[in-house]
Backbone as JSON Lines, residues from 0, in Angstrom:
{"i":0,"aa":"M","n":[0.61,-4.63,7.17],"ca":[1.88,-4.82,7.8],"c":[2.95,-4.21,6.89]}
{"i":1,"aa":"L","n":[3.89,-3.53,7.47],"ca":[5.0,-2.91,6.74],"c":[6.31,-3.37,7.33]}
{"i":2,"aa":"D","n":[7.19,-3.84,6.47],"ca":[8.56,-4.16,6.87],"c":[9.46,-3.16,6.15]}
{"i":3,"aa":"R","n":[10.1,-2.31,6.9],"ca":[10.94,-1.26,6.3],"c":[12.26,-1.81,5.76]}
{"i":4,"aa":"G","n":[12.56,-3.07,6.05],"ca":[13.74,-3.7,5.47],"c":[15.03,-3.43,6.21]}
{"i":5,"aa":"G","n":[14.97,-2.8,7.35],"ca":[16.18,-2.48,8.09],"c":[16.45,-3.42,9.26]}
{"i":6,"aa":"G","n":[15.71,-4.51,9.35],"ca":[15.9,-5.45,10.43],"c":[15.02,-5.19,11.64]}
{"i":7,"aa":"G","n":[14.26,-4.1,11.64],"ca":[13.36,-3.81,12.75],"c":[12.09,-4.65,12.65]}
{"i":8,"aa":"P","n":[11.3,-4.61,13.71],"ca":[10.06,-5.39,13.68],"c":[9.07,-4.81,12.67]}
{"i":9,"aa":"P","n":[8.22,-5.66,12.08],"ca":[7.19,-5.16,11.18],"c":[6.24,-4.21,11.92]}
{"i":10,"aa":"E","n":[5.72,-3.25,11.19],"ca":[4.76,-2.3,11.75],"c":[3.37,-2.67,11.24]}
{"i":11,"aa":"R","n":[2.37,-2.48,12.09],"ca":[0.99,-2.8,11.71],"c":[0.1,-1.61,12.01]}
{"i":12,"aa":"W","n":[-0.82,-1.34,11.08],"ca":[-1.8,-0.29,11.26],"c":[-3.18,-0.84,10.91]}
{"i":13,"aa":"T","n":[-4.19,-0.17,11.41],"ca":[-5.56,-0.48,11.02],"c":[-6.18,0.75,10.38]}
{"i":14,"aa":"L","n":[-7.15,0.5,9.51],"ca":[-7.86,1.58,8.84],"c":[-9.25,1.1,8.52]}
{"i":15,"aa":"S","n":[-10.24,1.9,8.84],"ca":[-11.62,1.64,8.44],"c":[-12.11,2.88,7.71]}
{"i":16,"aa":"C","n":[-12.6,2.68,6.49],"ca":[-13.08,3.81,5.7],"c":[-14.6,3.98,5.82]}
{"i":17,"aa":"A","n":[-15.21,3.29,6.78],"ca":[-16.61,3.55,7.08],"c":[-16.69,4.96,7.66]}
{"i":18,"aa":"E","n":[-17.84,5.59,7.55],"ca":[-17.98,6.96,8.07],"c":[-18.31,6.92,9.56]}
{"i":19,"aa":"P","n":[-17.55,7.59,10.4],"ca":[-16.32,8.32,10.08],"c":[-15.14,7.36,9.94]}
{"i":20,"aa":"A","n":[-14.17,7.74,9.15],"ca":[-12.96,6.94,8.97],"c":[-12.2,6.88,10.3]}
{"i":21,"aa":"T","n":[-11.69,5.72,10.61],"ca":[-10.95,5.52,11.86],"c":[-9.71,4.67,11.58]}
{"i":22,"aa":"G","n":[-8.81,4.67,12.52],"ca":[-7.62,3.84,12.42],"c":[-6.47,4.51,13.1]}
{"i":23,"aa":"D","n":[-5.34,3.84,13.07],"ca":[-4.19,4.41,13.75],"c":[-3.16,5.01,12.78]}
{"i":24,"aa":"L","n":[-3.57,5.28,11.56],"ca":[-2.76,6.09,10.66],"c":[-2.94,7.56,11.04]}
{"i":25,"aa":"L","n":[-2.02,8.4,10.62],"ca":[-2.05,9.8,11.02],"c":[-3.34,10.51,10.62]}
{"i":26,"aa":"D","n":[-3.83,10.28,9.4],"ca":[-5.02,10.95,8.89],"c":[-5.93,9.93,8.21]}
{"i":27,"aa":"P","n":[-6.68,9.14,8.97],"ca":[-7.52,8.1,8.36],"c":[-8.47,8.64,7.29]}
{"i":28,"aa":"A","n":[-9.1,9.77,7.52],"ca":[-10.03,10.34,6.53],"c":[-9.3,10.7,5.24]}
{"i":29,"aa":"G","n":[-8.11,11.25,5.35],"ca":[-7.33,11.61,4.18],"c":[-6.87,10.39,3.4]}
{"i":30,"aa":"V","n":[-6.47,9.34,4.12],"ca":[-6.06,8.1,3.46],"c":[-7.26,7.51,2.7]}
{"i":31,"aa":"C","n":[-8.41,7.46,3.35],"ca":[-9.61,6.91,2.71],"c":[-10.01,7.73,1.49]}
{"i":32,"aa":"A","n":[-9.93,9.04,1.59],"ca":[-10.26,9.9,0.44],"c":[-9.31,9.62,-0.71]}
{"i":33,"aa":"H","n":[-8.04,9.46,-0.41],"ca":[-7.05,9.16,-1.45],"c":[-7.38,7.83,-2.13]}
{"i":34,"aa":"L","n":[-7.65,6.8,-1.33],"ca":[-7.94,5.48,-1.88],"c":[-9.22,5.51,-2.72]}
{"i":35,"aa":"R","n":[-10.22,6.25,-2.27],"ca":[-11.47,6.34,-3.04],"c":[-11.25,7.02,-4.39]}
{"i":36,"aa":"G","n":[-10.23,7.83,-4.51],"ca":[-9.93,8.51,-5.75],"c":[-9.22,7.63,-6.78]}
{"i":37,"aa":"L","n":[-8.85,6.43,-6.39],"ca":[-8.17,5.5,-7.3],"c":[-9.19,4.53,-7.89]}
{"i":38,"aa":"A","n":[-9.01,4.15,-9.13],"ca":[-9.96,3.25,-9.8],"c":[-10.05,1.9,-9.09]}
{"i":39,"aa":"D","n":[-8.94,1.28,-8.79],"ca":[-8.92,-0.03,-8.11],"c":[-7.62,-0.1,-7.32]}
{"i":40,"aa":"P","n":[-7.59,0.52,-6.14],"ca":[-6.31,0.7,-5.44],"c":[-5.58,-0.58,-5.07]}
{"i":41,"aa":"F","n":[-6.3,-1.68,-4.92],"ca":[-5.65,-2.91,-4.45],"c":[-5.6,-3.99,-5.52]}
{"i":42,"aa":"A","n":[-5.66,-3.58,-6.78],"ca":[-5.57,-4.54,-7.88],"c":[-4.15,-5.1,-7.97]}
{"i":43,"aa":"A","n":[-4.06,-6.38,-8.23],"ca":[-2.75,-6.99,-8.45],"c":[-2.19,-6.52,-9.78]}
{"i":44,"aa":"L","n":[-0.89,-6.47,-9.88],"ca":[-0.25,-6.12,-11.14],"c":[-0.45,-7.25,-12.14]}
{"i":45,"aa":"P","n":[-0.69,-6.93,-13.4],"ca":[-0.81,-7.98,-14.41],"c":[0.47,-8.8,-14.5]}
{"i":46,"aa":"G","n":[0.33,-10.1,-14.66],"ca":[1.5,-10.98,-14.7],"c":[2.37,-10.78,-15.92]}
{"i":47,"aa":"D","n":[1.8,-10.24,-17.0],"ca":[2.56,-10.06,-18.23],"c":[3.04,-8.62,-18.43]}
{"i":48,"aa":"Q","n":[2.96,-7.81,-17.39],"ca":[3.35,-6.4,-17.49],"c":[4.87,-6.29,-17.58]}
{"i":49,"aa":"V","n":[5.34,-5.45,-18.5],"ca":[6.77,-5.19,-18.65],"c":[7.14,-4.06,-17.7]}
{"i":50,"aa":"C","n":[8.16,-4.28,-16.86],"ca":[8.53,-3.31,-15.83],"c":[10.0,-2.95,-15.94]}
{"i":51,"aa":"S","n":[10.31,-1.7,-15.66],"ca":[11.71,-1.28,-15.65],"c":[12.44,-1.98,-14.51]}
{"i":52,"aa":"Q","n":[13.67,-2.32,-14.77],"ca":[14.47,-3.0,-13.76],"c":[15.2,-1.96,-12.93]}
{"i":53,"aa":"Q","n":[14.56,-1.54,-11.87],"ca":[15.16,-0.59,-10.94],"c":[14.8,-1.04,-9.55]}
{"i":54,"aa":"Y","n":[15.59,-0.62,-8.61],"ca":[15.39,-1.03,-7.22],"c":[14.99,0.19,-6.41]}
{"i":55,"aa":"G","n":[13.84,0.1,-5.74],"ca":[13.32,1.23,-4.98],"c":[13.53,1.12,-3.49]}
{"i":56,"aa":"G","n":[14.11,0.02,-3.03],"ca":[14.37,-0.14,-1.61],"c":[13.9,-1.49,-1.1]}
{"i":57,"aa":"P","n":[14.27,-1.82,0.14],"ca":[13.97,-3.14,0.69],"c":[12.57,-3.26,1.32]}
{"i":58,"aa":"Q","n":[11.81,-2.2,1.29],"ca":[10.51,-2.22,1.98],"c":[9.55,-3.21,1.33]}
{"i":59,"aa":"T","n":[8.78,-3.88,2.18],"ca":[7.68,-4.73,1.72],"c":[6.47,-4.42,2.59]}
{"i":60,"aa":"A","n":[5.3,-4.71,2.05],"ca":[4.07,-4.5,2.8],"c":[3.07,-5.57,2.4]}
{"i":61,"aa":"H","n":[2.14,-5.83,3.3],"ca":[1.06,-6.78,3.03],"c":[-0.23,-6.13,3.52]}
{"i":62,"aa":"V","n":[-1.14,-5.88,2.58],"ca":[-2.41,-5.23,2.89],"c":[-3.5,-6.27,2.84]}
{"i":63,"aa":"T","n":[-4.24,-6.4,3.94],"ca":[-5.37,-7.35,3.99],"c":[-6.6,-6.63,4.51]}
{"i":64,"aa":"G","n":[-7.75,-7.14,4.15],"ca":[-9.0,-6.58,4.63],"c":[-10.06,-6.65,3.56]}
{"i":65,"aa":"R","n":[-10.93,-5.63,3.52],"ca":[-11.99,-5.56,2.52],"c":[-12.03,-4.15,1.94]}
{"i":66,"aa":"W","n":[-12.27,-4.06,0.64],"ca":[-12.4,-2.78,-0.05],"c":[-13.49,-2.94,-1.1]}
{"i":67,"aa":"A","n":[-14.46,-2.05,-1.09],"ca":[-15.54,-2.05,-2.08],"c":[-16.22,-3.42,-2.14]}
{"i":68,"aa":"G","n":[-16.39,-4.04,-0.99],"ca":[-17.09,-5.32,-0.92],"c":[-16.27,-6.53,-1.32]}
{"i":69,"aa":"R","n":[-14.99,-6.35,-1.61],"ca":[-14.14,-7.47,-2.01],"c":[-13.01,-7.66,-1.01]}
{"i":70,"aa":"D","n":[-12.6,-8.9,-0.85],"ca":[-11.45,-9.2,0.01],"c":[-10.18,-8.65,-0.63]}
{"i":71,"aa":"V","n":[-9.29,-8.15,0.21],"ca":[-7.99,-7.64,-0.22],"c":[-6.91,-8.48,0.45]}
{"i":72,"aa":"D","n":[-5.97,-8.95,-0.34],"ca":[-4.8,-9.68,0.15],"c":[-3.68,-9.37,-0.84]}
{"i":73,"aa":"L","n":[-3.0,-8.26,-0.62],"ca":[-2.05,-7.73,-1.58],"c":[-0.66,-7.61,-0.97]}
{"i":74,"aa":"A","n":[0.31,-8.27,-1.6],"ca":[1.71,-8.13,-1.2],"c":[2.35,-7.05,-2.07]}
{"i":75,"aa":"L","n":[3.1,-6.18,-1.44],"ca":[3.74,-5.06,-2.13],"c":[5.24,-5.07,-1.85]}
{"i":76,"aa":"A","n":[5.99,-4.56,-2.82],"ca":[7.44,-4.41,-2.67],"c":[7.88,-3.22,-3.51]}
{"i":77,"aa":"R","n":[9.15,-2.94,-3.5],"ca":[9.69,-1.82,-4.29],"c":[10.87,-2.33,-5.13]}
{"i":78,"aa":"T","n":[10.72,-3.49,-5.75],"ca":[11.84,-4.14,-6.41],"c":[11.89,-3.96,-7.92]}
{"i":79,"aa":"N","n":[10.9,-3.28,-8.52],"ca":[10.99,-2.93,-9.94],"c":[10.09,-1.73,-10.18]}
{"i":80,"aa":"G","n":[10.15,-1.17,-11.38],"ca":[9.41,0.05,-11.67],"c":[7.91,-0.08,-11.48]}
{"i":81,"aa":"C","n":[7.33,-1.22,-11.86],"ca":[5.88,-1.41,-11.7],"c":[5.49,-1.46,-10.23]}
{"i":82,"aa":"Q","n":[6.28,-2.18,-9.44],"ca":[5.97,-2.29,-8.02],"c":[6.18,-0.96,-7.3]}
{"i":83,"aa":"I","n":[7.19,-0.22,-7.69],"ca":[7.41,1.1,-7.09],"c":[6.21,2.0,-7.39]}
{"i":84,"aa":"A","n":[5.74,1.99,-8.64],"ca":[4.59,2.82,-9.02],"c":[3.33,2.39,-8.27]}
{"i":85,"aa":"Q","n":[3.15,1.08,-8.1],"ca":[1.99,0.59,-7.36],"c":[2.06,1.06,-5.9]}
{"i":86,"aa":"W","n":[3.19,0.94,-5.28],"ca":[3.4,1.38,-3.9],"c":[3.11,2.87,-3.78]}
{"i":87,"aa":"D","n":[3.73,3.65,-4.67],"ca":[3.58,5.1,-4.61],"c":[2.14,5.54,-4.85]}
{"i":88,"aa":"S","n":[1.39,4.79,-5.67],"ca":[0.0,5.15,-5.95],"c":[-0.88,5.08,-4.7]}
{"i":89,"aa":"L","n":[-0.48,4.26,-3.76],"ca":[-1.27,4.13,-2.53],"c":[-1.03,5.3,-1.58]}
{"i":90,"aa":"G","n":[-0.12,6.18,-1.95],"ca":[0.07,7.45,-1.26],"c":[0.18,7.34,0.24]}
{"i":91,"aa":"P","n":[-0.75,7.96,0.97],"ca":[-0.62,8.06,2.43],"c":[-0.87,6.75,3.16]}
{"i":92,"aa":"L","n":[-1.24,5.68,2.43],"ca":[-1.43,4.39,3.11],"c":[-0.07,3.79,3.5]}
{"i":93,"aa":"L","n":[0.94,4.03,2.67],"ca":[2.27,3.47,2.89],"c":[3.31,4.58,2.88]}
{"i":94,"aa":"P","n":[4.29,4.5,3.75],"ca":[5.33,5.53,3.73],"c":[6.27,5.34,2.54]}
{"i":95,"aa":"G","n":[6.87,6.41,2.12],"ca":[7.88,6.34,1.07],"c":[9.13,5.67,1.6]}
{"i":96,"aa":"P","n":[10.14,5.51,0.76],"ca":[11.33,4.79,1.18],"c":[12.02,5.36,2.4]}
{"i":97,"aa":"G","n":[11.98,6.65,2.59],"ca":[12.63,7.24,3.76],"c":[11.68,7.46,4.91]}
{"i":98,"aa":"G","n":[10.39,7.21,4.69],"ca":[9.36,7.6,5.64],"c":[9.11,6.67,6.71]}
């Protein structure tokens, strides 16, 4: 689920990275390939991580499902440098601030 922060309704997409990749994202196979290239794409940020205090926008997202045999339940935002980097690392799974 994605909330762009502008007062509009949340957006929801599905993605399955089983072969063949399917879903209602523009390029499911490309998204899956990108995610497979990351060491642990849905890892939570460490609680003791020092992050730059910058604001990347009002967008929030909630990713749920299964990845590599593990349950995923990850809340994302763009409210500090660590969260912005985490969001951006997911690449084509989530739109950028203007996207």
